[in-house]
Backbone as a ProteinNet text record, in pm:
[ID]
protein_1_A
[PRIMARY]
XXXXXXXXXXXXXXXXXXXXXXXXXXXXXXXXXXXXXXXXXXXXXXXXXXXXXXXXXX
[TERTIARY]
8837.7	8895.8	8927.8	8952.5	8948	9171.8	9116.7	9308	9355.3	9342.7	9430.9	9434.2	9395.4	9431.5	9505.1	9471.5	9585.1	9701.4	9745	9862.8	9914.5	9834.2	9916.8	9939.6	9915.8	9926.2	10054.2	10078.2	10210.8	10266	10248.4	10398	10433.4	10322.6	10419.9	10431.3	10436.7	10504.1	10652.8	10618.9	10759.3	10858.4	10813.5	10864.6	10940	10854.3	10901.8	10993.5	10991.3	11135.3	11214.8	11211	11317.9	11448.6	11320.8	11377.1	11423.5	11370	11435.8	11592.7	11592.7	11689.6	11797.6	11765.4	11882.9	11893.8	11823	11909	11954	11967.4	12036.5	12104.7	12154.2	12326	12423.4	12336.2	12394.4	12393.6	12346.6	12416.3	12445.7	12483.7	12593.8	12737	12734.2	12839.9	12917.1	12778.5	12825.7	12967.9	12885.6	12988.8	13130.6	13131.6	13239.2	13301.8	13275.2	13314.3	13485	13587.3	13710.3	13820.1	13717.8	13797.1	13710.6	13762	13678.5	13559.6	13642.3	13537.7	13398.3	13438.5	13307.5	13225.3	13213.4	13162.1	13093	13156.5	13060.9	12957.9	12983.7	12924.8	12794.1	12808	12726.6	12641.8	12677.3	12626.6	12531.1	12575.8	12541.4	12404.7	12371.1	12316.8	12173.7	12214	12132.8	12046.3	12150.4	12009	11963.7	12039.5	11891.4	11761	11816.6	11693.3	11588.7	11660.2	11562.4	11522	11548	11422.4	11452.8	11635.7	11686	11715.2	11648	11686.6	11815	11930.9	12011.5	12100.1	11993.9	12047.2	11985.1	11927.5	11925.1	12077	12177	12212.3	12417.2	12468.5	12619.6	12723
-13573.8	-13664.1	-13624.3	-13560.1	-13513.4	-13510.5	-13405.9	-13346.3	-13494.6	-13624.4	-13696.8	-13750.6	-13744.5	-13847.6	-13816.9	-13649.4	-13530.9	-13598.5	-13554.5	-13564.6	-13747.5	-13828.8	-13950.1	-13917.7	-13872.7	-13815	-13771.8	-13705.6	-13613.2	-13695	-13756.7	-13810.6	-13947.4	-14036.9	-14156.4	-14043.5	-13874.1	-13817.8	-13825.9	-13812.9	-13789.9	-13858.7	-13988.9	-14175.6	-14172.5	-14111.3	-14194	-14093.8	-13967	-13844.4	-13886.1	-13927.6	-13966.7	-14109	-14208.4	-14297.8	-14267.7	-14175.2	-14168.1	-14095.8	-13974.3	-13969.1	-14060.8	-14130.2	-14226	-14313.8	-14328.7	-14415.6	-14406.3	-14234.3	-14192.3	-14111.7	-14137.3	-14089.6	-14255.5	-14345.5	-14517.9	-14489.8	-14471.6	-14470.4	-14436	-14277.6	-14153	-14204.9	-14263	-14407.4	-14488.7	-14543.7	-14684.3	-14617.9	-14513.4	-14438.8	-14380.5	-14272.1	-14249.8	-14243	-14345.5	-14352.5	-14420	-14369	-14335.7	-14478.1	-14581.4	-14718.1	-14860.1	-14935	-14999.8	-15113	-15105.6	-15200.9	-15150.4	-14977	-14879	-14898.4	-14878.1	-14868.2	-15004.4	-15184.6	-15238.2	-15255.9	-15177.5	-15190.6	-15083.4	-15021.2	-14908.7	-14955.5	-15010.4	-15062.7	-15195.1	-15282.8	-15402.2	-15337.9	-15221.8	-15197.7	-15102.4	-15053.3	-15021.5	-15120.6	-15200.8	-15293.3	-15385.3	-15388.5	-15406	-15349.3	-15212.2	-15146.7	-15151.2	-15136	-15144	-15297.6	-15395.8	-15510.8	-15612.5	-15617.1	-15613	-15823.5	-15935.1	-16052.7	-16075.6	-16127.3	-16214.8	-16260.9	-16377.1	-16440.5	-16346.5	-16255.7	-16129.7	-16043	-16033.8	-15944.6	-15982.4	-15867.8	-15946.5	-15942.2
15417.1	15285.4	15168.6	15122.6	14934	14969	15121.1	15123.2	15138.1	15179.7	15215.2	15078.2	14978	14860.6	14796.4	14849.3	14728.6	14795.5	14954.8	15010.9	14957.8	14941.9	14907.4	14695.9	14670.8	14559.1	14518.2	14641.6	14640.3	14659.1	14778.4	14828.9	14700.9	14629.5	14558.2	14466.1	14412.1	14256	14332.2	14480.7	14517.8	14484.7	14576.5	14531.9	14434.5	14327.1	14231.1	14140.8	14184.6	14127.5	14254.1	14331.9	14428.2	14402.2	14328.4	14265.2	14106.7	14079.7	13966.5	13964.5	14076.9	14107.9	14142.1	14217.7	14217.8	14113.5	14059.7	13919.9	13858.7	13781.2	13708	13743.4	13900.8	13967.1	13931.1	13997.5	13935.4	13802.5	13728.8	13549.8	13557.5	13663.1	13565.5	13660.5	13772.5	13872.4	13756.4	13730.6	13655.6	13486.9	13484.8	13372.1	13345.7	13441.9	13498.8	13631	13684.7	13824	13850.9	13925.9	13829.8	13828.5	13921.8	13911.4	13833.7	13787.8	13725.2	13853.2	13937.4	14077.8	14077.3	14135.3	14169.9	14027.4	13955	13796.3	13786	13830.1	13788.2	13885.9	14080.8	14183.5	14114.8	14090.5	14065.3	13941.8	13894.5	13793.2	13789.4	13870.7	13925.1	13989.6	14113.7	14100.8	14107.6	13978.6	13869.3	13861.3	13803.2	13708.9	13828.9	13920.4	14021.1	14069.9	14065.7	14128.2	13980.2	13927.1	13771.2	13774.3	13784.1	13842.9	13734.3	13671.6	13540.7	13611.5	13532.7	13598.7	13594.3	13692.7	13650.9	13550.1	13504.1	13403.5	13204.5	13217.7	13105.8	13103.3	13237.8	13285.3	13168.7	13182.8	13072.5	13208.8
[MASK]
++++++++++++++++++++++++++++++++++++++++++++++++++++++++++

Protein backbone atom coordinates (compact mmCIF):
# COMPACT_ATOMS: atom_id res chain seq x y z
CA UNK A 1 0.00 0.00 0.00
CA UNK A 2 2.73 2.47 0.88
CA UNK A 3 4.53 1.90 -2.44
CA UNK A 4 1.37 2.82 -4.36
CA UNK A 5 1.13 6.18 -2.61
CA UNK A 6 4.74 6.95 -3.50
CA UNK A 7 4.09 6.03 -7.12
CA UNK A 8 1.05 8.34 -7.16
CA UNK A 9 3.12 11.17 -5.65
CA UNK A 10 5.79 10.67 -8.30
CA UNK A 11 3.20 10.68 -11.09
CA UNK A 12 1.64 13.88 -9.80
CA UNK A 13 5.05 15.52 -9.51
CA UNK A 14 6.02 14.50 -13.04
CA UNK A 15 2.71 15.78 -14.43
CA UNK A 16 3.24 19.14 -12.71
CA UNK A 17 6.77 19.32 -14.10
CA UNK A 18 5.56 18.51 -17.63
CA UNK A 19 2.84 21.16 -17.39
CA UNK A 20 5.41 23.71 -16.24
CA UNK A 21 7.69 22.83 -19.15
CA UNK A 22 4.85 23.20 -21.66
CA UNK A 23 3.85 26.56 -20.19
CA UNK A 24 7.46 27.74 -20.33
CA UNK A 25 7.75 26.73 -23.97
CA UNK A 26 4.47 28.44 -24.89
CA UNK A 27 5.50 31.62 -23.10
CA UNK A 28 8.80 31.66 -24.94
CA UNK A 29 7.06 31.10 -28.27
CA UNK A 30 4.63 33.92 -27.52
CA UNK A 31 7.62 36.26 -27.28
CA UNK A 32 9.96 34.93 -29.98
CA UNK A 33 7.93 33.26 -32.74
CA UNK A 34 8.86 34.53 -36.21
CA UNK A 35 5.39 35.80 -37.16
CA UNK A 36 2.80 37.80 -35.27
CA UNK A 37 0.17 35.13 -35.94
CA UNK A 38 2.34 32.43 -34.36
CA UNK A 39 3.08 34.66 -31.36
CA UNK A 40 -0.63 35.37 -30.86
CA UNK A 41 -1.56 31.69 -31.17
CA UNK A 42 1.06 30.73 -28.56
CA UNK A 43 -0.09 33.57 -26.29
CA UNK A 44 -3.71 32.47 -26.48
CA UNK A 45 -2.82 28.83 -25.78
CA UNK A 46 -0.64 29.91 -22.85
CA UNK A 47 -3.47 31.97 -21.35
CA UNK A 48 -5.93 29.12 -21.91
CA UNK A 49 -3.69 26.61 -20.13
CA UNK A 50 -3.13 29.07 -17.26
CA UNK A 51 -6.90 29.37 -16.86
CA UNK A 52 -7.11 33.11 -17.53
CA UNK A 53 -10.74 33.94 -18.40
CA UNK A 54 -11.47 35.57 -21.77
CA UNK A 55 -12.99 38.59 -20.06
CA UNK A 56 -9.64 39.31 -18.36
CA UNK A 57 -7.52 39.09 -21.52
CA UNK A 58 -6.48 41.99 -23.72
